C-alpha positions as CSV (number, residue, x, y, z in Angstrom):
1,M,2.7,28.9,-5.3
2,V,4.5,25.5,-6.1
3,T,7.1,24.5,-4.2
4,S,8.0,21.1,-5.2
5,D,11.2,22.3,-7.0
6,L,12.7,23.6,-3.8
7,F,12.5,19.9,-2.8
8,E,13.4,18.2,-5.9
9,N,16.5,20.1,-5.8
10,N,17.1,20.0,-1.8
11,P,16.1,16.5,-1.3
12,K,17.9,15.9,2.0
13,I,15.6,18.9,3.3
14,D,12.5,17.7,4.9
15,A,11.0,21.0,5.5
16,F,12.1,25.0,5.3
17,V,11.4,27.5,7.8
18,V,10.9,31.0,5.9
19,L,11.2,34.1,8.1
20,D,12.3,36.9,6.0
21,E,9.2,39.4,4.9
22,S,10.1,39.3,1.0
23,N,10.2,35.6,1.5
24,R,7.3,35.2,3.2
25,F,4.9,37.5,1.1
26,Y,6.6,35.3,-1.8
27,F,5.4,32.4,-0.7
28,T,1.5,33.5,0.3
29,H,1.3,36.9,-1.1
30,F,-0.1,38.3,1.9
31,E,2.2,41.2,4.0
32,T,3.1,41.3,7.4
33,S,5.6,42.5,9.9
34,F,5.6,38.9,11.8
35,G,5.3,35.4,11.1
36,A,6.7,32.4,9.1
37,V,6.0,30.3,6.3
38,V,6.5,26.7,7.1
39,I,6.7,24.4,3.6
40,S,7.2,20.5,3.8
41,R,6.8,18.3,0.6
42,D,2.9,17.9,1.6
43,K,1.8,20.7,4.1
44,N,2.4,24.3,4.2
45,V,1.6,26.5,7.7
46,F,1.9,30.0,8.0
47,I,2.3,31.5,11.7
48,T,1.6,34.4,12.9
49,D,-0.1,36.6,15.5
50,F,-3.7,37.8,16.2
51,R,-3.3,41.4,14.1
52,Y,-3.1,38.8,11.4
53,Q,-5.7,36.2,11.6
54,A,-8.7,37.3,10.1
55,E,-7.1,38.6,7.2
56,A,-4.6,35.7,6.5
57,M,-7.6,33.4,6.9
58,E,-9.3,35.2,4.2
59,K,-6.4,36.3,1.7
60,I,-3.7,33.1,2.3
61,R,-4.7,30.2,0.0
62,N,-3.3,26.6,0.3
63,F,-1.7,27.4,3.8
64,E,-3.0,26.4,7.3
65,I,-2.9,29.3,9.6
66,V,-1.5,29.2,13.0
67,I,-1.8,31.9,15.2
68,T,1.1,32.7,18.4
69,N,2.4,35.4,20.2
70,Y,5.9,36.3,20.3
71,S,7.3,35.2,23.2
72,G,6.1,31.6,21.8
73,F,7.3,32.3,18.4
74,Y,10.3,30.1,17.9
75,D,8.4,27.0,20.0
76,K,5.5,27.3,17.7
77,I,7.8,26.9,14.7
78,A,9.2,23.9,16.1
79,E,6.0,22.4,17.0
80,V,5.2,22.2,13.6
81,L,7.8,21.0,12.2
82,T,7.6,18.3,14.3
83,S,4.1,17.5,13.1
84,M,5.3,17.5,9.8
85,G,8.0,14.7,10.8
86,A,10.8,16.9,9.6
87,K,14.3,16.2,10.9
88,T,16.3,18.4,8.3
89,V,15.6,21.7,8.0
90,G,16.5,24.4,5.6
91,Y,16.1,28.1,6.9
92,G,16.7,30.7,4.6
93,E,17.6,33.8,6.0
94,K,20.4,36.1,7.4
95,M,19.6,37.0,10.7
96,Y,21.1,38.8,14.1
97,I,23.1,36.9,15.9
98,D,20.9,36.8,19.2
99,E,18.0,35.8,17.1
100,F,19.6,32.9,15.5
101,N,20.9,31.6,19.2
102,T,17.2,31.9,20.2
103,F,16.1,30.4,16.5
104,K,18.7,27.2,17.1
105,S,17.9,26.8,20.7
106,A,14.1,26.3,19.7
107,L,15.1,24.0,17.0
108,S,18.0,22.1,18.7
109,E,16.0,18.8,18.0
110,F,16.4,19.3,14.0
111,K,19.4,19.5,11.8
112,L,19.9,23.1,10.3
113,K,20.9,23.3,6.7
114,P,21.5,27.4,5.3
115,S,19.2,27.7,2.3
116,E,19.4,30.9,1.6
117,A,20.6,30.0,-2.1
118,A,18.0,28.0,-2.7
119,I,15.4,30.1,-2.0
120,A,16.8,33.1,-3.9
121,A,17.1,31.0,-7.2
122,K,13.8,30.4,-6.8
123,R,12.5,33.8,-6.7
124,A,14.9,34.7,-9.4
125,V,13.0,32.8,-12.4
126,K,9.5,34.2,-12.6
127,T,6.0,32.8,-13.4
128,E,3.8,34.2,-15.7
129,E,1.9,35.4,-13.6
130,E,4.7,37.2,-11.5
131,I,5.9,38.6,-14.8
132,K,2.2,39.9,-15.5
133,L,2.5,42.0,-12.2
134,I,6.1,43.4,-13.1
135,V,4.7,44.6,-16.4
136,T,2.0,46.5,-15.0
137,A,3.8,47.8,-12.7
138,Q,6.0,49.2,-15.2
139,Q,3.1,50.6,-17.1
140,I,2.1,52.8,-14.4
141,A,5.6,53.8,-13.8
142,E,5.8,54.8,-17.5
143,G,2.3,56.6,-17.1
144,A,3.3,58.5,-14.2
145,L,6.5,59.6,-16.0
146,K,5.3,60.8,-18.6
147,R,2.7,62.8,-16.8
148,A,5.2,64.3,-14.7
149,I,7.8,65.1,-17.3
150,S,5.2,67.3,-19.0
151,H,5.5,69.9,-15.6
152,V,9.2,69.9,-15.4
153,K,10.9,73.4,-16.4
154,A,13.7,75.8,-15.3
155,G,13.6,76.8,-12.0
156,M,11.7,73.8,-10.6
157,T,13.6,71.9,-8.0
158,E,14.6,68.2,-7.7
159,R,12.6,67.7,-4.7
160,E,9.3,69.3,-6.9
161,L,10.0,67.2,-9.7
162,M,10.2,64.0,-7.4
163,A,7.1,65.0,-5.8
164,E,5.4,65.1,-8.9
165,I,6.8,61.6,-10.0
166,N,5.5,60.6,-6.5
167,Y,2.6,61.8,-7.0
168,E,1.7,60.4,-10.3
169,M,3.0,57.2,-9.8
170,I,0.3,56.3,-6.4
171,M,-2.5,58.4,-8.5
172,G,-2.0,56.0,-11.3
173,G,-2.6,52.8,-9.6
174,A,0.9,52.1,-7.5
175,E,0.9,50.4,-3.6
176,K,3.7,52.5,-3.1
177,Y,7.4,53.4,-4.4
178,S,9.5,50.3,-4.8
179,F,12.8,52.6,-3.4
180,E,13.1,56.2,-2.9
181,T,12.5,58.3,-6.3
182,I,15.7,59.7,-7.5
183,V,16.0,63.3,-9.5
184,A,19.3,64.5,-10.2
185,F,19.8,67.9,-12.1
186,G,23.1,69.0,-13.9
187,A,26.1,67.9,-12.1
188,N,24.6,66.1,-9.5
189,S,23.2,63.4,-12.3
190,A,27.1,62.0,-12.0
191,Q,26.0,60.6,-8.4
192,P,24.5,57.4,-9.6
193,H,22.4,56.9,-6.0
194,H,21.6,60.6,-5.5
195,H,19.0,62.1,-3.2
196,P,17.0,64.8,-4.3
197,S,17.8,68.2,-3.3
198,D,16.4,72.1,-3.4
199,K,18.9,72.4,-6.4
200,K,16.9,74.1,-9.1
201,L,17.1,73.0,-12.9
202,E,18.8,75.4,-15.3
203,K,18.4,75.2,-18.8
204,N,20.5,73.0,-21.0
205,E,21.1,70.7,-17.6
206,L,20.9,67.2,-17.8
207,I,17.6,65.6,-15.5
208,L,18.3,62.2,-14.7
209,V,15.0,60.1,-13.4
210,D,15.8,56.5,-11.8
211,M,12.1,55.3,-10.4
212,G,10.1,52.5,-9.7
213,V,6.6,51.3,-8.2
214,K,5.3,48.4,-6.4
215,Y,2.1,46.9,-7.5
216,N,0.7,43.9,-6.0
217,G,3.8,43.5,-4.2
218,Y,6.0,43.3,-7.4
219,C,8.7,46.3,-8.1
220,S,9.3,48.3,-11.4
221,D,12.8,50.0,-11.8
222,M,13.5,52.5,-15.1
223,T,15.7,55.3,-15.7
224,R,15.7,57.9,-18.3
225,T,18.1,60.7,-18.6
226,F,16.7,64.1,-20.3
227,C,17.5,67.9,-21.2
228,I,15.5,70.8,-21.7
229,G,17.6,73.0,-24.0
230,N,21.1,71.6,-25.3
231,A,23.2,69.4,-23.0
232,G,26.4,70.2,-25.1
233,Q,28.6,68.2,-27.6
234,Q,30.1,66.1,-24.7
235,L,27.2,64.9,-22.6
236,T,25.2,64.2,-26.0
237,D,28.2,61.9,-27.2
238,V,28.0,60.3,-23.8
239,Y,23.9,60.0,-23.7
240,N,24.4,58.3,-27.5
241,I,27.3,55.9,-26.7
242,V,25.1,55.0,-23.0
243,K,22.2,54.2,-25.2
244,E,24.0,52.4,-28.1
245,A,25.8,50.0,-25.2
246,Q,22.6,49.2,-24.2
247,E,20.4,48.6,-27.3
248,Y,24.0,46.1,-27.9
249,A,23.3,44.4,-24.8
250,I,19.7,44.0,-25.0
251,K,20.0,42.4,-28.5
252,N,22.6,40.1,-27.6
253,I,21.5,39.1,-24.0
254,K,19.8,35.4,-23.8
255,A,19.2,32.1,-21.5
256,G,22.3,30.3,-21.3
257,M,24.7,33.1,-21.1
258,T,26.4,34.3,-17.6
259,C,25.6,37.4,-16.2
260,H,29.5,37.9,-16.4
261,D,29.3,38.1,-20.1
262,A,25.7,40.2,-20.3
263,D,27.6,42.9,-18.3
264,A,30.6,42.5,-20.6
265,L,28.5,43.8,-23.9
266,A,27.5,46.9,-22.6
267,R,31.0,47.3,-20.6
268,E,33.1,46.6,-23.4
269,F,31.3,48.9,-25.8
270,I,31.7,51.8,-23.6
271,T,35.2,51.1,-22.5
272,S,36.0,50.9,-26.2
273,N,34.5,54.3,-26.6
274,G,36.9,55.8,-23.7
275,Y,34.6,55.8,-21.0
276,G,35.1,53.0,-19.2
277,D,36.4,54.3,-16.2
278,H,33.4,55.8,-15.6
279,F,31.0,52.9,-15.7
280,G,31.4,52.0,-12.0
281,H,28.4,49.9,-11.5
282,S,27.0,46.6,-12.6
283,F,24.8,46.2,-15.8
284,G,22.0,45.2,-14.0
285,H,20.4,43.0,-11.4
286,G,17.2,41.0,-10.7
287,V,13.9,42.6,-9.9
288,G,10.7,41.1,-8.6
289,V,9.3,40.7,-5.2
290,D,12.4,43.3,-4.1
291,I,14.2,46.1,-6.1
292,H,17.2,44.2,-6.0
293,E,17.1,40.5,-5.9
294,D,19.2,37.5,-7.4
295,P,20.9,37.1,-10.5
296,R,23.2,40.3,-10.0
297,V,24.3,41.1,-13.5
298,G,27.6,42.1,-13.0
299,S,31.2,41.5,-14.0
300,G,32.7,38.3,-12.1
301,S,29.0,36.8,-11.6
302,Q,29.1,33.2,-12.9
303,T,25.2,32.6,-12.5
304,I,23.9,31.5,-15.8
305,L,20.8,33.7,-17.1
306,Q,17.6,31.6,-17.4
307,P,14.2,31.7,-19.1
308,N,11.7,34.1,-17.2
309,M,14.5,36.0,-15.2
310,V,13.3,39.5,-15.0
311,I,16.7,41.5,-14.9
312,T,17.7,45.5,-15.7
313,A,19.7,46.7,-18.2
314,E,21.2,49.8,-17.1
315,P,24.4,51.1,-18.3
316,G,25.6,54.4,-17.3
317,I,28.6,57.2,-17.5
318,Y,29.2,59.5,-14.8
319,L,32.0,62.1,-15.5
320,P,32.1,64.3,-11.8
321,G,31.3,67.9,-11.9
322,I,29.4,67.7,-15.5
323,G,26.6,65.2,-15.2
324,G,26.1,61.3,-16.0
325,V,23.9,59.6,-18.0
326,R,22.0,56.1,-17.3
327,I,19.4,54.2,-19.1
328,E,17.7,51.8,-17.8
329,D,14.9,48.8,-19.2
330,M,13.6,45.8,-17.8
331,L,14.1,42.7,-19.4
332,V,12.6,38.9,-19.6
333,V,15.2,36.6,-20.0
334,K,14.4,34.4,-22.9
335,E,15.7,31.3,-24.8
336,G,16.7,33.4,-27.9
337,G,17.1,36.6,-26.4
338,V,14.7,38.6,-24.4
339,T,11.7,40.8,-24.0
340,D,12.0,44.4,-23.1
341,I,9.0,45.1,-20.9
342,T,10.0,49.0,-21.1
343,S,8.4,51.1,-23.6
344,Y,9.1,54.7,-22.5
345,D,11.1,56.3,-25.5
346,K,14.9,57.1,-25.2
347,K,15.0,61.1,-26.7
348,L,17.5,62.9,-24.4
349,N,16.0,66.4,-25.3
350,I,12.4,67.0,-24.4
């Protein structure tokens, strides 16, 4: 993982200390429950304990591996920083108060500078290798949904469909789910983050599925809304509005525009069709090692979209007591537009 741009953009920092689990994985491509990454301009060190020693030495490239234990953890970080000759240290994590106090005490000889935004900005722009992993994760998810949805029938519960999807994701090559799979039938689809229940599917009800997998540490994210039978005129109209809003936004988003303006493309379309009050969440978000990363593609966000950011496009309309529609694709931002890496069709009726 090239880190030179971290120092180019933060020239007064001599070294970075990375404690967050996702950030550690980002820099090392090695998943652990304990450890720290310490990066200077000319040296990378990964600190962990004996549980990960052999595997870390086998799998991590371009890092010196240092073994410690919990009681000596922060002192070991200070020791490594001293060996690097660091004086100003960036740290990129939110910490509990007691943890931060221990961290600050152990690193009292260094000038500490919060650097969460710097690391988040680096993670937001993906390398070509990261994009390939996300594309593969998305392909696994799409195959899983295609197989699972073929088993849908009236009388099936939300939990049963969730179990089918989860099974197919793992059997299709996923390491794990990138978040808890959302399956919502009928009026439950009006709850954007509904937890699957024992609600049984009835004919002519909406089926909303929001799902994603992790593959080699990288996430996918996709939502589709279906119906077996006839959803009725109102929900069919809502479906078409959401679909057209998403298509309009995807056609017009490009590098250089703000996240606020990207969000507005779909939001204004939905508002012009009378449902602005029923689209209550952001248009999208970044995806990578975590399912939600920078940038936040929402109203009020002035973050500039950059080439190779991977974002979701997920407008929705939610009518309490009736039903909701969300359609979500993943996009790679490019200079003149975006590449949609989601190929699953957008037919309402199955």
